[in-house]
Structures are given as C-alpha cells and as structure tokens.
N, C-alpha and C positions, 0 to 999 in steps of 0.2 A: 845241630841247633839252628833252627830257622833255615837260612840259605847257606850258612858257612859249614863246610864239612870238617875242616881242620884249620886251626889258627894258633900261632904262638906269638905272645906279646910279652916283652920284658919291660917292666917298669923300673927304671933306675931311680936313684935318689934325686930329689928335686922335682921340677915341674915336668909333667908329661902331657902332651897335647895330641889329641886325635883329630886329624883334619881330613877332609876329602869332599868330593862332590856329593850333592844330594842323592841319596839312594846307595851310597857306597858301603853302608853297613856299620856306621859309627854307633848308632843306637843299639844295634844288635849286640855289639861288643859290650856296651855298657849294661845291657839287660843280662847278658851272660855273667858278667862279673858280679852283678847284683845277686843273681841266683847263687853263685859260688860262696858268697858271704852271708847267705841266709835269707835272701829276698824271696818274694812270692812268685811262683811260676804261673804259666798259662799254657793252655793247649795250643795257642798261637805260636809258641816257641818250637813246636815239633815240625821238622822239615816235611814238606809235601811228599806223600808216598811212604812215610815212615810211621811206625807205631809208637815210637818214644824218642825222647831226646836224651842224650847223655853228655854230661859236662864233667871235665876233670880240671882241677887247678892245683898248681904247686906254689905254695907261698913260703918264701924263705925269710925268716925274721931274725933280726939281731937279738942277742941275749939282752935281757932287760926291757924288751918291748912290752908295752902295757897288756897285750893279749895274754901273756904268761900269767899275770896276776889274776885276770878274769878267769882263766882256766883253773887256776888253783882255788879260787873262791867257789867255783862250780864243782869242785872235786874231780877235775879232769887231770890225770897224770900226763904231763907233757914230756915227750922224749924226742930225740932226733929222728927224722924220717917218720914222723907220726902221720897216720892216715885217719881222717875223720870221715865217717860215712853217715 
C-alpha cells in the first residue's frame, strides 16, 4: 500500500496518537485504515511498480460492541474469527 510494505499497529483502549515528521507516513496509515473500514480507494494507493494494493486488517471487538447489532440488522451472521471480503 503506497510506500509501506508491511505494518502492524495495535490500538489499545483509550487515546491513540500518531506522531512523526512530515512525510513519515501518518496519512498513509489513516488512508489504509479508512479503506479497511469501507472507505473509497484510489489508484494512488498502489505502490510504484506494483499492479495492485492489498490490505488486511484484524479487528478484535468486545462482546456487546455496536457493530454486532449492525451486522444482525444487515443479516450478517457474526462468529469468532469471521473474515469479511
């Protein structure tokens, strides 16, 4: 994705702050997370020299999280280790 080949970010409960110098890639991380949660993509996200970009995200949610109700309303059966493509 863009210039980042591989990255692992763990967001813990509470406030998470992304900091760094200009050009460090903060916006790229935000763009990638946006895509993972349903945002719109762009050909600009594909690394130079590659034909496509691939993103994978693992989201661990506590029971009772509002997303479970949304899935239920949409007819999506939610289970542990669920993969959404």
